[in-house]
PyMOL Python script that loads the backbone (N, CA, C, O; Angstrom):
from pymol import cmd

cmd.read_pdbstr("""\
ATOM      1  N   MET A   1     -63.335  81.751  69.634  1.00  0.00           N
ATOM      2  CA  MET A   1     -63.500  81.707  68.293  1.00  0.00           C
ATOM      3  C   MET A   1     -62.121  81.920  67.425  1.00  0.00           C
ATOM      4  O   MET A   1     -61.853  81.348  66.368  1.00  0.00           O
ATOM      5  N   LEU A   2     -61.413  82.755  68.034  1.00  0.00           N
ATOM      6  CA  LEU A   2     -60.077  83.146  67.356  1.00  0.00           C
ATOM      7  C   LEU A   2     -59.197  81.672  67.273  1.00  0.00           C
ATOM      8  O   LEU A   2     -58.594  81.246  66.288  1.00  0.00           O
ATOM      9  N   GLY A   3     -59.303  81.107  68.471  1.00  0.00           N
ATOM     10  CA  GLY A   3     -58.581  79.786  68.632  1.00  0.00           C
ATOM     11  C   GLY A   3     -59.063  78.961  67.474  1.00  0.00           C
ATOM     12  O   GLY A   3     -58.190  78.496  66.741  1.00  0.00           O
ATOM     13  N   MET A   4     -60.231  78.729  67.218  1.00  0.00           N
ATOM     14  CA  MET A   4     -60.937  77.796  66.350  1.00  0.00           C
ATOM     15  C   MET A   4     -60.463  78.196  64.855  1.00  0.00           C
ATOM     16  O   MET A   4     -60.354  77.365  63.954  1.00  0.00           O
ATOM     17  N   ASP A   5     -60.215  79.473  64.719  1.00  0.00           N
ATOM     18  CA  ASP A   5     -59.685  79.900  63.359  1.00  0.00           C
ATOM     19  C   ASP A   5     -58.314  79.596  63.126  1.00  0.00           C
ATOM     20  O   ASP A   5     -57.937  79.082  62.073  1.00  0.00           O
ATOM     21  N   SER A   6     -57.489  79.916  64.143  1.00  0.00           N
ATOM     22  CA  SER A   6     -55.944  79.838  64.384  1.00  0.00           C
ATOM     23  C   SER A   6     -55.763  78.289  63.962  1.00  0.00           C
ATOM     24  O   SER A   6     -54.964  77.957  63.086  1.00  0.00           O
ATOM     25  N   ASP A   7     -56.614  77.326  64.694  1.00  0.00           N
ATOM     26  CA  ASP A   7     -56.376  75.842  64.508  1.00  0.00           C
ATOM     27  C   ASP A   7     -56.858  75.278  63.283  1.00  0.00           C
ATOM     28  O   ASP A   7     -56.424  74.214  62.840  1.00  0.00           O
ATOM     29  N   LEU A   8     -57.822  76.022  62.677  1.00  0.00           N
ATOM     30  CA  LEU A   8     -58.241  75.635  61.203  1.00  0.00           C
ATOM     31  C   LEU A   8     -57.036  76.171  60.095  1.00  0.00           C
ATOM     32  O   LEU A   8     -56.712  75.556  59.079  1.00  0.00           O
ATOM     33  N   TYR A   9     -56.523  77.338  60.510  1.00  0.00           N
ATOM     34  CA  TYR A   9     -55.444  77.742  59.557  1.00  0.00           C
ATOM     35  C   TYR A   9     -54.249  76.858  59.770  1.00  0.00           C
ATOM     36  O   TYR A   9     -53.584  76.470  58.809  1.00  0.00           O
ATOM     37  N   LEU A  10     -53.985  76.559  60.902  1.00  0.00           N
ATOM     38  CA  LEU A  10     -52.613  75.533  61.098  1.00  0.00           C
ATOM     39  C   LEU A  10     -52.901  74.317  60.432  1.00  0.00           C
ATOM     40  O   LEU A  10     -52.174  73.917  59.522  1.00  0.00           O
ATOM     41  N   LEU A  11     -53.716  73.814  60.741  1.00  0.00           N
ATOM     42  CA  LEU A  11     -54.608  72.383  59.851  1.00  0.00           C
ATOM     43  C   LEU A  11     -54.409  72.550  58.595  1.00  0.00           C
ATOM     44  O   LEU A  11     -53.837  71.671  57.950  1.00  0.00           O
ATOM     45  N   ALA A  12     -54.838  73.697  58.019  1.00  0.00           N
ATOM     46  CA  ALA A  12     -55.003  73.779  56.516  1.00  0.00           C
ATOM     47  C   ALA A  12     -53.426  73.956  56.001  1.00  0.00           C
ATOM     48  O   ALA A  12     -52.994  73.335  55.030  1.00  0.00           O
ATOM     49  N   TRP A  13     -52.686  74.820  56.727  1.00  0.00           N
ATOM     50  CA  TRP A  13     -51.466  74.858  56.302  1.00  0.00           C
ATOM     51  C   TRP A  13     -50.454  73.646  56.263  1.00  0.00           C
ATOM     52  O   TRP A  13     -49.657  73.399  55.358  1.00  0.00           O
ATOM     53  N   SER A  14     -50.658  72.927  57.457  1.00  0.00           N
ATOM     54  CA  SER A  14     -50.032  71.591  57.543  1.00  0.00           C
ATOM     55  C   SER A  14     -50.285  70.805  56.413  1.00  0.00           C
ATOM     56  O   SER A  14     -49.373  70.354  55.720  1.00  0.00           O
ATOM     57  N   LYS A  15     -51.726  70.576  56.140  1.00  0.00           N
ATOM     58  CA  LYS A  15     -52.121  69.800  55.017  1.00  0.00           C
ATOM     59  C   LYS A  15     -51.719  70.143  53.650  1.00  0.00           C
ATOM     60  O   LYS A  15     -51.487  69.277  52.807  1.00  0.00           O
ATOM     61  N   LEU A  16     -51.628  71.496  53.409  1.00  0.00           N
ATOM     62  CA  LEU A  16     -51.345  72.279  52.158  1.00  0.00           C
ATOM     63  C   LEU A  16     -49.754  71.947  52.033  1.00  0.00           C
ATOM     64  O   LEU A  16     -49.407  71.467  50.953  1.00  0.00           O
ATOM     65  N   GLN A  17     -48.872  72.128  52.904  1.00  0.00           N
ATOM     66  CA  GLN A  17     -47.514  71.776  52.666  1.00  0.00           C
ATOM     67  C   GLN A  17     -47.239  70.521  52.631  1.00  0.00           C
ATOM     68  O   GLN A  17     -46.375  70.124  51.849  1.00  0.00           O
ATOM     69  N   GLU A  18     -47.866  69.707  53.404  1.00  0.00           N
ATOM     70  CA  GLU A  18     -47.601  68.111  52.996  1.00  0.00           C
ATOM     71  C   GLU A  18     -47.790  67.916  51.403  1.00  0.00           C
ATOM     72  O   GLU A  18     -46.944  67.469  50.628  1.00  0.00           O
ATOM     73  N   ALA A  19     -49.190  68.385  51.075  1.00  0.00           N
ATOM     74  CA  ALA A  19     -49.377  68.308  49.608  1.00  0.00           C
ATOM     75  C   ALA A  19     -48.301  68.829  48.667  1.00  0.00           C
ATOM     76  O   ALA A  19     -47.859  68.156  47.736  1.00  0.00           O
ATOM     77  N   ALA A  20     -47.942  69.947  48.931  1.00  0.00           N
ATOM     78  CA  ALA A  20     -46.963  70.568  48.054  1.00  0.00           C
ATOM     79  C   ALA A  20     -45.483  69.794  47.984  1.00  0.00           C
ATOM     80  O   ALA A  20     -44.761  69.818  46.988  1.00  0.00           O
ATOM     81  N   PHE A  21     -45.173  69.113  49.215  1.00  0.00           N
ATOM     82  CA  PHE A  21     -43.958  68.472  49.003  1.00  0.00           C
ATOM     83  C   PHE A  21     -44.296  67.090  48.131  1.00  0.00           C
ATOM     84  O   PHE A  21     -43.457  66.712  47.314  1.00  0.00           O
ATOM     85  N   LEU A  22     -45.423  66.406  48.296  1.00  0.00           N
ATOM     86  CA  LEU A  22     -45.605  65.323  47.491  1.00  0.00           C
ATOM     87  C   LEU A  22     -45.814  65.716  45.979  1.00  0.00           C
ATOM     88  O   LEU A  22     -45.454  65.005  45.040  1.00  0.00           O
ATOM     89  N   TRP A  23     -46.443  66.944  45.858  1.00  0.00           N
ATOM     90  CA  TRP A  23     -46.537  67.265  44.301  1.00  0.00           C
ATOM     91  C   TRP A  23     -45.137  67.540  43.601  1.00  0.00           C
ATOM     92  O   TRP A  23     -44.832  67.187  42.462  1.00  0.00           O
ATOM     93  N   LEU A  24     -44.402  68.189  44.439  1.00  0.00           N
ATOM     94  CA  LEU A  24     -42.929  68.298  44.070  1.00  0.00           C
ATOM     95  C   LEU A  24     -42.111  66.934  43.811  1.00  0.00           C
ATOM     96  O   LEU A  24     -41.099  66.880  43.112  1.00  0.00           O
ATOM     97  N   SER A  25     -42.675  65.881  44.453  1.00  0.00           N
ATOM     98  CA  SER A  25     -41.753  64.850  44.241  1.00  0.00           C
ATOM     99  C   SER A  25     -42.584  63.801  43.332  1.00  0.00           C
ATOM    100  O   SER A  25     -42.461  62.578  43.395  1.00  0.00           O
ATOM    101  N   ASP A  26     -43.454  64.516  42.476  1.00  0.00           N
ATOM    102  CA  ASP A  26     -44.275  63.964  41.401  1.00  0.00           C
ATOM    103  C   ASP A  26     -45.129  62.916  42.021  1.00  0.00           C
ATOM    104  O   ASP A  26     -45.312  61.912  41.333  1.00  0.00           O
ATOM    105  N   VAL A  27     -45.650  62.961  43.120  1.00  0.00           N
ATOM    106  CA  VAL A  27     -46.412  61.975  43.815  1.00  0.00           C
ATOM    107  C   VAL A  27     -47.954  62.538  43.626  1.00  0.00           C
ATOM    108  O   VAL A  27     -48.256  63.555  44.250  1.00  0.00           O
ATOM    109  N   PRO A  28     -48.869  61.946  42.839  1.00  0.00           N
ATOM    110  CA  PRO A  28     -50.148  62.340  42.818  1.00  0.00           C
ATOM    111  C   PRO A  28     -51.051  62.265  44.068  1.00  0.00           C
ATOM    112  O   PRO A  28     -51.078  61.313  44.849  1.00  0.00           O
ATOM    113  N   LEU A  29     -51.789  63.397  44.156  1.00  0.00           N
ATOM    114  CA  LEU A  29     -52.499  63.307  45.505  1.00  0.00           C
ATOM    115  C   LEU A  29     -53.707  62.622  45.092  1.00  0.00           C
ATOM    116  O   LEU A  29     -54.307  62.653  44.018  1.00  0.00           O
ATOM    117  N   SER A  30     -53.989  61.858  46.405  1.00  0.00           N
ATOM    118  CA  SER A  30     -55.260  61.066  46.253  1.00  0.00           C
ATOM    119  C   SER A  30     -56.360  61.890  46.148  1.00  0.00           C
ATOM    120  O   SER A  30     -56.299  63.103  46.353  1.00  0.00           O
ATOM    121  N   VAL A  31     -57.569  61.172  45.775  1.00  0.00           N
ATOM    122  CA  VAL A  31     -58.912  62.107  45.697  1.00  0.00           C
ATOM    123  C   VAL A  31     -59.403  62.544  47.114  1.00  0.00           C
ATOM    124  O   VAL A  31     -60.031  63.573  47.363  1.00  0.00           O
ATOM    125  N   SER A  32     -59.002  61.569  48.011  1.00  0.00           N
ATOM    126  CA  SER A  32     -59.429  61.985  49.551  1.00  0.00           C
ATOM    127  C   SER A  32     -58.618  63.320  49.963  1.00  0.00           C
ATOM    128  O   SER A  32     -59.154  64.295  50.489  1.00  0.00           O
ATOM    129  N   THR A  33     -57.297  63.224  49.658  1.00  0.00           N
ATOM    130  CA  THR A  33     -56.490  64.256  49.999  1.00  0.00           C
ATOM    131  C   THR A  33     -56.829  65.561  49.523  1.00  0.00           C
ATOM    132  O   THR A  33     -56.927  66.504  50.309  1.00  0.00           O
ATOM    133  N   ARG A  34     -57.052  65.709  48.046  1.00  0.00           N
ATOM    134  CA  ARG A  34     -57.720  66.775  47.359  1.00  0.00           C
ATOM    135  C   ARG A  34     -58.981  67.545  47.897  1.00  0.00           C
ATOM    136  O   ARG A  34     -59.258  68.744  47.949  1.00  0.00           O
ATOM    137  N   GLU A  35     -59.719  66.264  48.321  1.00  0.00           N
ATOM    138  CA  GLU A  35     -61.217  66.765  48.666  1.00  0.00           C
ATOM    139  C   GLU A  35     -61.001  67.395  50.265  1.00  0.00           C
ATOM    140  O   GLU A  35     -61.648  68.347  50.701  1.00  0.00           O
ATOM    141  N   GLU A  36     -60.076  66.737  50.936  1.00  0.00           N
ATOM    142  CA  GLU A  36     -59.904  67.264  52.317  1.00  0.00           C
ATOM    143  C   GLU A  36     -59.242  68.824  52.319  1.00  0.00           C
ATOM    144  O   GLU A  36     -59.568  69.757  53.053  1.00  0.00           O
ATOM    145  N   LEU A  37     -58.163  68.806  51.214  1.00  0.00           N
ATOM    146  CA  LEU A  37     -57.746  70.140  51.206  1.00  0.00           C
ATOM    147  C   LEU A  37     -58.748  71.337  50.562  1.00  0.00           C
ATOM    148  O   LEU A  37     -58.823  72.483  51.006  1.00  0.00           O
ATOM    149  N   GLN A  38     -59.369  70.895  49.610  1.00  0.00           N
ATOM    150  CA  GLN A  38     -60.632  71.699  49.208  1.00  0.00           C
ATOM    151  C   GLN A  38     -61.444  72.157  50.192  1.00  0.00           C
ATOM    152  O   GLN A  38     -61.619  73.369  50.316  1.00  0.00           O
ATOM    153  N   GLY A  39     -62.057  71.236  51.037  1.00  0.00           N
ATOM    154  CA  GLY A  39     -62.890  71.564  52.176  1.00  0.00           C
ATOM    155  C   GLY A  39     -62.186  72.426  53.202  1.00  0.00           C
ATOM    156  O   GLY A  39     -62.916  73.141  53.889  1.00  0.00           O
ATOM    157  N   LEU A  40     -61.102  72.462  53.378  1.00  0.00           N
ATOM    158  CA  LEU A  40     -60.193  73.270  54.437  1.00  0.00           C
ATOM    159  C   LEU A  40     -60.164  74.521  53.625  1.00  0.00           C
ATOM    160  O   LEU A  40     -60.667  75.500  54.175  1.00  0.00           O
ATOM    161  N   MET A  41     -59.674  74.685  52.424  1.00  0.00           N
ATOM    162  CA  MET A  41     -59.539  75.930  51.921  1.00  0.00           C
ATOM    163  C   MET A  41     -60.777  76.723  51.748  1.00  0.00           C
ATOM    164  O   MET A  41     -60.793  77.950  51.836  1.00  0.00           O
ATOM    165  N   GLN A  42     -61.985  75.871  51.460  1.00  0.00           N
ATOM    166  CA  GLN A  42     -63.404  76.861  51.185  1.00  0.00           C
ATOM    167  C   GLN A  42     -63.655  77.410  52.606  1.00  0.00           C
ATOM    168  O   GLN A  42     -64.360  78.417  52.654  1.00  0.00           O
ATOM    169  N   ARG A  43     -63.166  76.885  53.831  1.00  0.00           N
ATOM    170  CA  ARG A  43     -63.496  77.447  55.135  1.00  0.00           C
ATOM    171  C   ARG A  43     -62.426  78.620  55.429  1.00  0.00           C
ATOM    172  O   ARG A  43     -62.505  79.198  56.513  1.00  0.00           O
ATOM    173  N   LEU A  44     -61.609  78.925  54.669  1.00  0.00           N
ATOM    174  CA  LEU A  44     -60.619  79.873  54.847  1.00  0.00           C
ATOM    175  C   LEU A  44     -60.904  81.327  54.055  1.00  0.00           C
ATOM    176  O   LEU A  44     -61.501  81.352  52.979  1.00  0.00           O
ATOM    177  N   SER A  45     -60.407  82.523  54.717  1.00  0.00           N
ATOM    178  CA  SER A  45     -60.816  83.550  54.192  1.00  0.00           C
ATOM    179  C   SER A  45     -60.005  83.912  53.039  1.00  0.00           C
ATOM    180  O   SER A  45     -58.872  83.442  52.931  1.00  0.00           O
ATOM    181  N   PRO A  46     -60.523  84.771  52.100  1.00  0.00           N
ATOM    182  CA  PRO A  46     -59.550  85.424  50.998  1.00  0.00           C
ATOM    183  C   PRO A  46     -58.159  85.722  51.486  1.00  0.00           C
ATOM    184  O   PRO A  46     -57.151  85.241  50.967  1.00  0.00           O
ATOM    185  N   SER A  47     -58.162  86.549  52.523  1.00  0.00           N
ATOM    186  CA  SER A  47     -56.647  86.829  52.997  1.00  0.00           C
ATOM    187  C   SER A  47     -55.851  85.748  53.587  1.00  0.00           C
ATOM    188  O   SER A  47     -54.620  85.742  53.590  1.00  0.00           O
ATOM    189  N   GLU A  48     -56.611  84.818  54.096  1.00  0.00           N
ATOM    190  CA  GLU A  48     -55.787  83.663  54.622  1.00  0.00           C
ATOM    191  C   GLU A  48     -55.284  82.664  53.281  1.00  0.00           C
ATOM    192  O   GLU A  48     -54.251  81.996  53.237  1.00  0.00           O
ATOM    193  N   LEU A  49     -56.047  82.749  52.515  1.00  0.00           N
ATOM    194  CA  LEU A  49     -55.754  81.864  51.129  1.00  0.00           C
ATOM    195  C   LEU A  49     -54.519  82.548  50.687  1.00  0.00           C
ATOM    196  O   LEU A  49     -53.569  81.825  50.386  1.00  0.00           O
ATOM    197  N   ALA A  50     -54.379  83.913  50.598  1.00  0.00           N
ATOM    198  CA  ALA A  50     -53.311  84.835  49.918  1.00  0.00           C
ATOM    199  C   ALA A  50     -52.100  84.582  50.667  1.00  0.00           C
ATOM    200  O   ALA A  50     -51.044  84.345  50.081  1.00  0.00           O
ATOM    201  N   ALA A  51     -52.192  84.620  51.957  1.00  0.00           N
ATOM    202  CA  ALA A  51     -51.078  84.227  52.961  1.00  0.00           C
ATOM    203  C   ALA A  51     -50.625  82.859  52.565  1.00  0.00           C
ATOM    204  O   ALA A  51     -49.401  82.756  52.491  1.00  0.00           O
ATOM    205  N   PHE A  52     -51.266  81.859  52.311  1.00  0.00           N
ATOM    206  CA  PHE A  52     -51.060  80.565  52.041  1.00  0.00           C
ATOM    207  C   PHE A  52     -49.994  80.635  50.776  1.00  0.00           C
ATOM    208  O   PHE A  52     -48.895  80.084  50.736  1.00  0.00           O
ATOM    209  N   GLY A  53     -50.587  81.432  49.785  1.00  0.00           N
ATOM    210  CA  GLY A  53     -49.858  81.467  48.634  1.00  0.00           C
ATOM    211  C   GLY A  53     -48.435  82.201  48.694  1.00  0.00           C
ATOM    212  O   GLY A  53     -47.520  81.844  47.952  1.00  0.00           O
ATOM    213  N   ALA A  54     -48.307  83.167  49.547  1.00  0.00           N
ATOM    214  CA  ALA A  54     -47.111  83.697  49.863  1.00  0.00           C
ATOM    215  C   ALA A  54     -46.214  82.730  50.721  1.00  0.00           C
ATOM    216  O   ALA A  54     -44.989  82.712  50.608  1.00  0.00           O
ATOM    217  N   ARG A  55     -46.860  81.996  51.513  1.00  0.00           N
ATOM    218  CA  ARG A  55     -45.988  81.132  52.112  1.00  0.00           C
ATOM    219  C   ARG A  55     -45.510  79.828  51.528  1.00  0.00           C
ATOM    220  O   ARG A  55     -44.578  79.168  51.987  1.00  0.00           O
ATOM    221  N   LEU A  56     -46.321  79.482  50.347  1.00  0.00           N
ATOM    222  CA  LEU A  56     -45.924  78.445  49.532  1.00  0.00           C
ATOM    223  C   LEU A  56     -44.799  78.786  48.725  1.00  0.00           C
ATOM    224  O   LEU A  56     -43.995  77.890  48.468  1.00  0.00           O
ATOM    225  N   ARG A  57     -44.580  80.134  48.207  1.00  0.00           N
ATOM    226  CA  ARG A  57     -43.635  80.495  47.418  1.00  0.00           C
ATOM    227  C   ARG A  57     -42.302  79.966  47.530  1.00  0.00           C
ATOM    228  O   ARG A  57     -41.785  79.429  46.550  1.00  0.00           O
ATOM    229  N   PRO A  58     -41.659  80.069  48.690  1.00  0.00           N
ATOM    230  CA  PRO A  58     -40.261  79.460  49.071  1.00  0.00           C
ATOM    231  C   PRO A  58     -40.113  77.879  48.800  1.00  0.00           C
ATOM    232  O   PRO A  58     -39.197  77.317  48.201  1.00  0.00           O
ATOM    233  N   VAL A  59     -41.332  77.272  49.437  1.00  0.00           N
ATOM    234  CA  VAL A  59     -41.688  75.647  48.900  1.00  0.00           C
ATOM    235  C   VAL A  59     -41.452  75.239  47.592  1.00  0.00           C
ATOM    236  O   VAL A  59     -40.677  74.360  47.214  1.00  0.00           O
ATOM    237  N   LEU A  60     -42.229  75.990  46.893  1.00  0.00           N
ATOM    238  CA  LEU A  60     -42.566  75.575  45.409  1.00  0.00           C
ATOM    239  C   LEU A  60     -41.681  76.277  44.408  1.00  0.00           C
ATOM    240  O   LEU A  60     -41.790  75.995  43.215  1.00  0.00           O
ATOM    241  N   SER A  61     -40.784  77.203  44.839  1.00  0.00           N
ATOM    242  CA  SER A  61     -39.655  77.908  44.197  1.00  0.00           C
ATOM    243  C   SER A  61     -40.058  79.135  43.418  1.00  0.00           C
ATOM    244  O   SER A  61     -39.341  80.128  43.296  1.00  0.00           O
ATOM    245  N   ASP A  62     -41.232  78.991  42.914  1.00  0.00           N
ATOM    246  CA  ASP A  62     -41.809  80.478  42.385  1.00  0.00           C
ATOM    247  C   ASP A  62     -43.474  80.642  42.302  1.00  0.00           C
ATOM    248  O   ASP A  62     -44.243  79.697  42.481  1.00  0.00           O
ATOM    249  N   SER A  63     -43.856  81.891  42.025  1.00  0.00           N
ATOM    250  CA  SER A  63     -45.234  82.122  41.874  1.00  0.00           C
ATOM    251  C   SER A  63     -45.884  81.028  40.843  1.00  0.00           C
ATOM    252  O   SER A  63     -46.924  80.441  41.142  1.00  0.00           O
ATOM    253  N   GLN A  64     -45.270  80.821  39.740  1.00  0.00           N
ATOM    254  CA  GLN A  64     -46.029  80.014  38.584  1.00  0.00           C
ATOM    255  C   GLN A  64     -46.394  78.495  39.177  1.00  0.00           C
ATOM    256  O   GLN A  64     -47.415  77.850  38.942  1.00  0.00           O
ATOM    257  N   HIS A  65     -45.171  78.081  40.082  1.00  0.00           N
ATOM    258  CA  HIS A  65     -45.504  76.676  40.439  1.00  0.00           C
ATOM    259  C   HIS A  65     -46.598  76.929  41.753  1.00  0.00           C
ATOM    260  O   HIS A  65     -47.276  75.940  42.028  1.00  0.00           O
ATOM    261  N   VAL A  66     -46.779  77.894  42.405  1.00  0.00           N
ATOM    262  CA  VAL A  66     -47.747  78.025  43.340  1.00  0.00           C
ATOM    263  C   VAL A  66     -48.936  78.035  42.721  1.00  0.00           C
ATOM    264  O   VAL A  66     -49.772  77.207  43.083  1.00  0.00           O
ATOM    265  N   GLN A  67     -49.240  78.932  41.711  1.00  0.00           N
ATOM    266  CA  GLN A  67     -50.578  78.879  40.809  1.00  0.00           C
ATOM    267  C   GLN A  67     -50.812  77.561  40.224  1.00  0.00           C
ATOM    268  O   GLN A  67     -52.000  77.246  40.166  1.00  0.00           O
ATOM    269  N   SER A  68     -49.950  76.697  39.766  1.00  0.00           N
ATOM    270  CA  SER A  68     -49.861  75.482  39.385  1.00  0.00           C
ATOM    271  C   SER A  68     -50.557  74.352  40.241  1.00  0.00           C
ATOM    272  O   SER A  68     -51.395  73.510  39.918  1.00  0.00           O
ATOM    273  N   PHE A  69     -49.909  74.622  41.479  1.00  0.00           N
ATOM    274  CA  PHE A  69     -50.205  73.774  42.411  1.00  0.00           C
ATOM    275  C   PHE A  69     -51.774  74.044  42.991  1.00  0.00           C
ATOM    276  O   PHE A  69     -52.674  73.214  43.119  1.00  0.00           O
ATOM    277  N   ILE A  70     -51.787  75.325  43.261  1.00  0.00           N
ATOM    278  CA  ILE A  70     -53.456  75.672  43.919  1.00  0.00           C
ATOM    279  C   ILE A  70     -54.468  75.276  42.703  1.00  0.00           C
ATOM    280  O   ILE A  70     -55.604  74.944  43.040  1.00  0.00           O
ATOM    281  N   GLU A  71     -54.137  75.285  41.290  1.00  0.00           N
ATOM    282  CA  GLU A  71     -55.083  75.173  40.533  1.00  0.00           C
ATOM    283  C   GLU A  71     -55.307  73.412  40.381  1.00  0.00           C
ATOM    284  O   GLU A  71     -56.347  72.913  39.951  1.00  0.00           O
ATOM    285  N   MET A  72     -54.349  72.788  40.738  1.00  0.00           N
ATOM    286  CA  MET A  72     -54.346  71.261  40.769  1.00  0.00           C
ATOM    287  C   MET A  72     -55.176  70.793  42.093  1.00  0.00           C
ATOM    288  O   MET A  72     -55.836  69.754  42.079  1.00  0.00           O
ATOM    289  N   VAL A  73     -55.105  71.492  43.039  1.00  0.00           N
ATOM    290  CA  VAL A  73     -55.667  71.116  44.389  1.00  0.00           C
ATOM    291  C   VAL A  73     -57.091  71.467  44.177  1.00  0.00           C
ATOM    292  O   VAL A  73     -57.958  70.654  44.497  1.00  0.00           O
ATOM    293  N   LEU A  74     -57.413  72.659  43.642  1.00  0.00           N
ATOM    294  CA  LEU A  74     -58.908  73.098  43.518  1.00  0.00           C
ATOM    295  C   LEU A  74     -59.631  72.525  42.298  1.00  0.00           C
ATOM    296  O   LEU A  74     -60.853  72.656  42.231  1.00  0.00           O
ATOM    297  N   ALA A  75     -58.926  71.872  41.289  1.00  0.00           N
ATOM    298  CA  ALA A  75     -59.557  71.140  40.070  1.00  0.00           C
ATOM    299  C   ALA A  75     -60.863  70.269  40.500  1.00  0.00           C
ATOM    300  O   ALA A  75     -60.903  69.688  41.584  1.00  0.00           O
ATOM    301  N   PRO A  76     -61.883  70.229  39.599  1.00  0.00           N
ATOM    302  CA  PRO A  76     -62.787  69.126  39.760  1.00  0.00           C
ATOM    303  C   PRO A  76     -62.324  67.737  39.742  1.00  0.00           C
ATOM    304  O   PRO A  76     -61.417  67.499  38.945  1.00  0.00           O
ATOM    305  N   ARG A  77     -62.764  66.768  40.462  1.00  0.00           N
ATOM    306  CA  ARG A  77     -62.425  65.543  40.448  1.00  0.00           C
ATOM    307  C   ARG A  77     -62.097  64.951  39.157  1.00  0.00           C
ATOM    308  O   ARG A  77     -61.266  64.045  39.091  1.00  0.00           O
ATOM    309  N   SER A  78     -62.719  65.421  38.087  1.00  0.00           N
ATOM    310  CA  SER A  78     -62.605  64.708  36.682  1.00  0.00           C
ATOM    311  C   SER A  78     -61.395  65.171  36.064  1.00  0.00           C
ATOM    312  O   SER A  78     -61.078  64.795  34.935  1.00  0.00           O
ATOM    313  N   GLN A  79     -60.599  66.087  36.845  1.00  0.00           N
ATOM    314  CA  GLN A  79     -59.575  66.682  36.129  1.00  0.00           C
ATOM    315  C   GLN A  79     -58.135  66.289  37.150  1.00  0.00           C
ATOM    316  O   GLN A  79     -57.070  66.885  36.985  1.00  0.00           O
ATOM    317  N   ALA A  80     -58.283  65.415  37.991  1.00  0.00           N
ATOM    318  CA  ALA A  80     -57.549  65.171  38.846  1.00  0.00           C
ATOM    319  C   ALA A  80     -56.256  64.389  38.170  1.00  0.00           C
ATOM    320  O   ALA A  80     -56.414  63.674  37.180  1.00  0.00           O
ATOM    321  N   CYS A  81     -55.079  64.569  38.736  1.00  0.00           N
ATOM    322  CA  CYS A  81     -53.892  64.034  38.041  1.00  0.00           C
ATOM    323  C   CYS A  81     -53.596  62.687  38.713  1.00  0.00           C
ATOM    324  O   CYS A  81     -52.645  62.004  38.335  1.00  0.00           O
TER     325      CYS A  81
END
""", "prot")
cmd.dss("prot")
cmd.show_as("cartoon", "prot")
cmd.util.cbc("prot")
cmd.orient("prot")
């Protein structure tokens, strides 16, 4: 079970990091990418999500960018950029 959780965490981190770099490059995320990220993030624990936020901070420069990015990822489809 731990291996499965670890695999899920690594997959989610990889996808989230890839999306963050696209977002920083002003490349809009596709609906399918956002839905995949949302599905992965919903399967993670709150502590794992908090760890993602901490790991994204250096990638996205500061906590405000992290918050904006996470809000964009989790926004309903009608609010997609």
